[in-house]
LUMMAR-426509 format. One record per residue: x, y, z of N, C-alpha, C in turn; residue in three letters. Coordinates in nm, 2 decimals, padded with zeros to 4 digits. Atoms other than C-alpha are relative to their C-alpha. Example, Ala and Ser with C-alpha at 12.3 -4.5 7.8 and 13.67 -1.06 7.14 Angstrom:
2
<<00.09,-00.12,00.00>,<01.23,-00.45,00.78>,<00.09,00.12,00.00>,'Ala'>,
<<-00.09,-00.11,00.00>,<01.37,-00.11,00.71>,<-00.08,00.11,00.08>,'Ser'>,
This chain:
131
<<00.00,-00.07,-00.14>,<-00.45,-00.73,-00.04>,<-00.05,00.12,00.00>,'Met'>,
<<00.07,-00.18,00.03>,<-00.62,-00.40,00.05>,<00.10,00.05,00.15>,'Glu'>,
<<-00.11,-00.10,-00.11>,<-00.43,-00.15,00.30>,<-00.12,-00.05,00.16>,'Arg'>,
<<00.04,00.05,-00.09>,<-00.48,-00.21,00.62>,<00.02,00.04,00.15>,'Lys'>,
<<-00.10,-00.04,-00.07>,<-00.39,00.00,00.94>,<00.05,-00.14,00.13>,'Arg'>,
<<00.02,00.04,-00.11>,<-00.25,-00.15,01.29>,<00.12,00.08,00.07>,'Ile'>,
<<-00.07,-00.08,-00.12>,<-00.06,-00.03,01.57>,<00.12,-00.09,00.01>,'Ile'>,
<<-00.11,00.05,-00.04>,<00.33,-00.16,01.58>,<00.04,00.01,00.17>,'Ala'>,
<<-00.04,00.00,-00.14>,<00.45,-00.27,01.94>,<00.07,-00.10,-00.04>,'Val'>,
<<-00.12,00.06,-00.01>,<00.73,-00.45,02.06>,<-00.10,-00.14,00.08>,'Thr'>,
<<00.12,00.08,-00.07>,<00.60,-00.83,02.21>,<00.00,00.05,00.17>,'Pro'>,
<<-00.05,-00.03,-00.16>,<00.75,-00.66,02.59>,<-00.17,00.14,00.03>,'Glu'>,
<<00.07,-00.13,00.02>,<00.51,-00.34,02.50>,<-00.17,-00.11,00.01>,'Glu'>,
<<00.13,00.06,00.05>,<00.17,-00.63,02.40>,<-00.04,-00.06,00.19>,'Ala'>,
<<00.01,-00.01,-00.15>,<00.27,-00.78,02.78>,<-00.05,00.12,00.05>,'Lys'>,
<<00.01,-00.11,-00.08>,<00.24,-00.45,02.93>,<-00.14,00.02,-00.04>,'Tyr'>,
<<00.11,-00.09,00.00>,<-00.06,-00.30,02.81>,<-00.14,-00.15,-00.01>,'Leu'>,
<<00.11,00.14,-00.05>,<-00.25,-00.70,02.84>,<00.01,00.03,00.15>,'Ala'>,
<<00.04,-00.02,-00.16>,<-00.14,-00.65,03.22>,<-00.06,00.14,00.04>,'Arg'>,
<<00.06,-00.10,-00.03>,<-00.26,-00.28,03.23>,<-00.16,00.01,00.01>,'Leu'>,
<<00.13,00.03,00.00>,<-00.59,-00.36,03.11>,<-00.05,-00.12,00.05>,'Phe'>,
<<00.08,00.16,-00.04>,<-00.62,-00.71,03.26>,<-00.03,-00.09,-00.06>,'Asn'>,
<<00.08,00.00,00.08>,<-00.73,-00.83,02.92>,<00.14,-00.13,-00.03>,'Val'>,
<<-00.11,00.14,00.09>,<-00.56,-01.16,02.71>,<00.07,00.05,-00.09>,'Ser'>,
<<-00.08,00.00,00.10>,<-00.26,-01.15,02.48>,<-00.11,00.03,-00.14>,'His'>,
<<00.08,-00.03,00.12>,<-00.54,-01.18,02.19>,<-00.07,00.11,00.03>,'Val'>,
<<00.04,-00.08,00.02>,<-00.73,-00.94,02.31>,<00.09,00.14,-00.08>,'Thr'>,
<<-00.02,-00.07,00.05>,<-00.49,-00.68,02.26>,<00.06,00.00,-00.11>,'Val'>,
<<-00.05,00.04,00.15>,<-00.37,-00.84,01.93>,<-00.10,00.04,-00.06>,'Trp'>,
<<00.14,-00.06,00.05>,<-00.73,-00.78,01.83>,<-00.01,00.17,00.00>,'Ala'>,
<<00.00,-00.16,00.00>,<-00.67,-00.38,01.91>,<00.07,00.04,-00.04>,'Ala'>,
<<-00.14,-00.04,00.11>,<-00.35,-00.34,01.74>,<-00.02,-00.02,-00.13>,'Leu'>,
<<00.08,00.02,00.13>,<-00.50,-00.51,01.46>,<-00.10,00.06,-00.10>,'Lys'>,
<<00.16,-00.10,00.08>,<-00.83,-00.29,01.42>,<-00.06,-00.11,-00.02>,'Tyr'>,
<<00.07,00.08,-00.01>,<-00.99,-00.61,01.48>,<-00.11,-00.01,00.05>,'Asn'>,
<<00.15,-00.04,-00.08>,<-01.26,-00.53,01.71>,<00.03,00.12,00.04>,'Lys'>,
<<00.01,-00.14,-00.02>,<-01.35,-00.21,01.81>,<-00.16,00.06,00.10>,'Ser'>,
<<00.09,00.00,-00.12>,<-01.52,-00.24,02.16>,<00.08,00.13,00.05>,'Asn'>,
<<-00.06,-00.06,-00.06>,<-01.46,00.01,02.41>,<00.15,00.01,00.10>,'Leu'>,
<<-00.09,00.07,-00.06>,<-01.17,-00.20,02.56>,<00.09,00.02,-00.11>,'Ile'>,
<<-00.15,-00.04,00.09>,<-00.97,-00.21,02.24>,<-00.03,00.13,-00.05>,'His'>,
<<-00.03,-00.13,00.00>,<-01.02,00.14,02.19>,<00.07,00.06,00.06>,'Lys'>,
<<-00.03,00.01,-00.09>,<-00.90,00.19,02.50>,<00.17,-00.02,00.02>,'Lys'>,
<<-00.16,00.07,-00.01>,<-00.57,-00.02,02.44>,<00.06,00.09,-00.14>,'Ile'>,
<<-00.01,-00.04,00.08>,<-00.56,00.14,02.11>,<00.13,00.12,00.03>,'Arg'>,
<<-00.01,-00.09,-00.06>,<-00.53,00.46,02.24>,<00.12,00.03,00.12>,'Met'>,
<<-00.11,00.02,-00.09>,<-00.29,00.40,02.53>,<00.16,-00.04,-00.08>,'Ala'>,
<<-00.10,00.03,00.08>,<-00.05,00.23,02.27>,<00.07,00.11,-00.08>,'Ala'>,
<<-00.06,-00.13,00.07>,<-00.02,00.54,02.08>,<00.03,00.10,00.06>,'Ile'>,
<<-00.04,-00.04,-00.12>,<00.01,00.74,02.39>,<00.13,-00.03,00.04>,'Glu'>,
<<-00.12,00.03,-00.04>,<00.30,00.54,02.48>,<00.11,00.00,-00.12>,'Arg'>,
<<-00.07,00.00,00.14>,<00.46,00.62,02.11>,<00.01,-00.11,-00.08>,'Gly'>,
<<-00.02,00.10,00.12>,<00.41,00.31,01.92>,<-00.07,00.04,-00.12>,'Asn'>,
<<00.07,-00.06,00.13>,<00.34,00.40,01.59>,<-00.10,-00.06,-00.09>,'Pro'>,
<<00.09,00.10,00.07>,<00.04,00.33,01.38>,<00.05,-00.01,-00.16>,'Gln'>,
<<-00.04,00.04,00.11>,<00.11,00.19,01.04>,<-00.14,-00.02,-00.10>,'Met'>,
<<00.10,00.06,00.10>,<-00.07,00.11,00.72>,<00.08,-00.13,-00.10>,'Val'>,
<<-00.10,00.09,00.07>,<00.05,-00.19,00.57>,<-00.09,-00.01,-00.17>,'Leu'>,
<<00.07,-00.08,00.14>,<-00.01,-00.18,00.18>,<00.05,-00.10,-00.09>,'Ala'>,
<<-00.10,00.06,00.08>,<00.07,-00.40,-00.10>,<00.12,00.03,-00.04>,'Pro'>,
<<-00.14,-00.01,00.04>,<00.41,-00.44,-00.22>,<-00.01,-00.06,-00.17>,'Glu'>,
<<00.02,00.03,00.19>,<00.47,-00.42,-00.61>,<00.14,00.06,-00.04>,'Phe'>,
<<-00.12,-00.05,00.10>,<00.80,-00.38,-00.81>,<00.01,00.10,-00.09>,'Asp'>,
<<-00.04,-00.09,00.15>,<00.88,-00.10,-01.00>,<00.11,-00.02,-00.10>,'Thr'>,
<<-00.13,00.03,00.10>,<01.10,-00.14,-01.32>,<00.03,00.12,-00.05>,'Ile'>,
<<-00.04,-00.12,00.14>,<01.26,00.15,-01.48>,<00.08,-00.05,-00.08>,'Tyr'>,
<<-00.03,00.07,00.13>,<01.34,00.07,-01.81>,<00.11,00.16,-00.11>,'Leu'>,
<<-00.04,-00.12,00.12>,<01.61,00.33,-02.04>,<-00.08,00.00,-00.14>,'Thr'>,
<<00.01,00.01,00.13>,<01.47,00.18,-02.33>,<-00.08,-00.13,-00.05>,'Asn'>,
<<00.05,00.12,00.04>,<01.22,-00.08,-02.48>,<-00.03,-00.01,-00.15>,'Arg'>,
<<00.01,00.05,00.09>,<01.16,-00.25,-02.78>,<-00.10,00.10,-00.10>,'Glu'>,
<<00.12,-00.09,00.11>,<00.84,-00.02,-02.91>,<00.05,00.13,00.03>,'Asp'>,
<<-00.02,-00.18,-00.02>,<01.01,00.31,-02.78>,<00.09,00.01,-00.09>,'Ala'>,
<<-00.08,-00.06,00.12>,<01.18,00.56,-03.01>,<00.15,-00.05,00.04>,'Asp'>,
<<-00.17,00.01,00.00>,<01.58,00.58,-03.03>,<00.05,00.14,00.10>,'Glu'>,
<<-00.09,-00.11,-00.10>,<01.60,00.91,-02.77>,<-00.02,-00.09,00.12>,'Gly'>,
<<-00.03,00.08,-00.10>,<01.65,00.63,-02.51>,<-00.13,00.08,00.11>,'Met'>,
<<00.07,-00.05,-00.10>,<01.31,00.72,-02.32>,<00.01,-00.09,00.14>,'Thr'>,
<<00.02,00.10,-00.08>,<01.26,00.60,-02.01>,<-00.10,-00.02,00.07>,'Arg'>,
<<00.12,00.06,00.04>,<00.99,00.41,-01.91>,<00.00,-00.02,00.21>,'Tyr'>,
<<00.03,00.04,-00.19>,<00.83,00.34,-01.48>,<-00.07,-00.12,-00.09>,'Met'>,
<<00.09,00.11,00.00>,<00.66,-00.04,-01.54>,<-00.02,-00.09,00.12>,'Val'>,
<<00.03,00.11,-00.09>,<00.47,-00.17,-01.28>,<-00.09,-00.11,00.01>,'Gln'>,
<<00.11,00.11,-00.03>,<00.32,-00.54,-01.23>,<-00.08,-00.05,00.11>,'Thr'>,
<<00.06,00.02,-00.09>,<00.07,-00.62,-01.09>,<-00.05,-00.17,00.02>,'Phe'>,
<<00.00,00.17,00.00>,<-00.06,-01.03,-00.97>,<-00.10,00.01,-00.09>,'Glu'>,
<<00.11,00.03,00.09>,<-00.37,-00.97,-01.19>,<00.05,-00.03,-00.16>,'Asn'>,
<<-00.04,-00.04,00.11>,<-00.13,-00.92,-01.50>,<-00.02,00.13,-00.03>,'Gly'>,
<<-00.02,-00.14,00.10>,<-00.16,-00.58,-01.56>,<00.06,00.10,00.05>,'Ala'>,
<<-00.09,-00.08,-00.02>,<00.05,-00.33,-01.57>,<00.00,00.16,-00.01>,'Thr'>,
<<00.00,-00.14,00.02>,<00.08,00.05,-01.52>,<00.13,00.02,-00.05>,'Leu'>,
<<-00.12,-00.01,00.04>,<00.34,00.22,-01.72>,<-00.01,00.14,-00.03>,'Glu'>,
<<-00.05,-00.12,00.01>,<00.52,00.57,-01.72>,<00.05,00.04,-00.09>,'Gly'>,
<<-00.08,-00.07,00.11>,<00.65,00.77,-01.96>,<00.09,00.13,00.04>,'Asn'>,
<<-00.05,-00.12,-00.10>,<00.90,00.99,-01.76>,<00.02,00.13,-00.16>,'Phe'>,
<<-00.01,-00.12,00.11>,<00.96,01.22,-02.13>,<-00.15,00.06,-00.02>,'Lys'>,
<<00.10,-00.06,00.03>,<00.59,01.26,-02.21>,<-00.07,00.03,00.12>,'Thr'>,
<<00.11,00.02,-00.16>,<00.43,01.22,-01.81>,<-00.12,-00.11,-00.08>,'Gly'>,
<<00.06,00.08,00.02>,<00.20,00.98,-02.00>,<-00.02,-00.13,00.08>,'Leu'>,
<<00.03,00.13,-00.13>,<00.07,00.71,-01.75>,<-00.14,-00.11,-00.03>,'Val'>,
<<00.13,00.14,00.02>,<-00.11,00.38,-01.88>,<00.00,-00.06,00.05>,'Glu'>,
<<00.00,00.10,-00.06>,<-00.26,00.11,-01.75>,<-00.08,-00.09,-00.12>,'Ile'>,
<<00.02,00.08,00.08>,<-00.28,-00.19,-01.96>,<-00.02,-00.14,00.08>,'Arg'>,
<<00.02,00.12,-00.05>,<-00.48,-00.53,-01.89>,<00.13,-00.14,-00.04>,'Asp'>,
<<-00.10,00.15,00.03>,<-00.29,-00.89,-01.89>,<-00.01,-00.04,-00.16>,'Lys'>,
<<-00.01,00.05,00.11>,<-00.38,-00.93,-02.25>,<00.07,00.15,-00.10>,'Arg'>,
<<-00.08,-00.10,00.06>,<-00.19,-00.57,-02.30>,<-00.08,00.10,-00.05>,'Gly'>,
<<00.09,-00.06,00.03>,<-00.50,-00.39,-02.39>,<00.00,00.16,00.08>,'Glu'>,
<<-00.03,-00.11,-00.05>,<-00.47,00.01,-02.29>,<-00.13,00.01,00.10>,'Val'>,
<<00.16,-00.05,-00.06>,<-00.76,00.08,-02.00>,<00.00,00.08,00.04>,'Lys'>,
<<-00.02,-00.11,-00.07>,<-00.66,00.40,-01.89>,<00.15,00.10,-00.05>,'Gly'>,
<<-00.15,-00.08,00.01>,<-00.43,00.69,-01.94>,<-00.03,00.12,00.07>,'Gln'>,
<<00.01,-00.08,-00.08>,<-00.35,00.96,-01.74>,<00.09,00.12,-00.03>,'Trp'>,
<<-00.11,-00.06,00.04>,<-00.13,01.26,-01.84>,<00.04,00.11,00.11>,'Gln'>,
<<-00.11,-00.05,-00.07>,<00.12,01.40,-01.64>,<-00.07,00.00,00.19>,'Asn'>,
<<00.10,00.00,-00.13>,<-00.08,01.28,-01.28>,<00.10,00.05,00.09>,'Pro'>,
<<-00.05,-00.04,-00.17>,<00.03,01.39,-00.93>,<00.03,-00.14,00.06>,'Gln'>,
<<00.01,00.14,-00.04>,<00.18,01.16,-00.72>,<-00.10,-00.05,00.13>,'Met'>,
<<00.09,00.01,-00.12>,<-00.08,01.19,-00.47>,<-00.14,-00.09,-00.09>,'Thr'>,
<<00.06,00.11,00.10>,<-00.31,01.03,-00.79>,<00.06,-00.14,-00.04>,'Glu'>,
<<-00.10,00.15,00.05>,<-00.06,00.71,-00.83>,<-00.06,-00.10,00.09>,'Leu'>,
<<00.07,00.11,-00.05>,<-00.27,00.52,-00.54>,<-00.10,-00.02,-00.07>,'Lys'>,
<<00.12,-00.01,00.08>,<-00.58,00.60,-00.72>,<00.03,-00.08,-00.14>,'Ala'>,
<<-00.01,00.05,00.15>,<-00.45,00.48,-01.06>,<00.07,-00.17,00.05>,'Ile'>,
<<-00.06,00.13,00.04>,<-00.25,00.17,-00.94>,<-00.13,-00.08,00.08>,'Gln'>,
<<00.10,00.05,-00.06>,<-00.59,00.07,-00.71>,<-00.12,-00.03,-00.16>,'Glu'>,
<<00.09,00.02,00.13>,<-00.77,00.10,-01.09>,<00.05,-00.07,-00.05>,'Val'>,
<<-00.10,00.13,00.12>,<-00.50,-00.15,-01.24>,<-00.02,-00.11,00.08>,'Ala'>,
<<00.07,00.18,-00.09>,<-00.58,-00.43,-00.92>,<-00.11,00.00,-00.06>,'Met'>,
<<00.13,00.01,00.03>,<-00.90,-00.37,-00.99>,<-00.06,-00.11,-00.16>,'Ser'>,
<<00.04,00.07,00.12>,<-00.90,-00.52,-01.36>,<00.01,-00.19,00.00>,'Leu'>,
């Protein structure tokens, strides 16, 4: 699943927008989900945002596990972050060294980053999803 923009509204707000623009609920839904982008859809989105409805981004959810130690870790109780993806790839981060690695489903290292910034993690996750 890729990231997708939406505008979150209550059912009552969707009905209000449909009445305001004299359109069907399907048209309002298509506008709020960014499925269509002609003039009426843009106006519906603008009105929804101006009325305080939040724009959101839907993104894939992945579980992240924090491990205090692993079988192949040293005796220093090194902490790791491990994130597993649907394709079998894993993103592993070592909190002590700052090394982040991506492994494919066979366990082979496909990428390494030293002390990546939080803003870089999205791109690293996308690399893992593309394996």
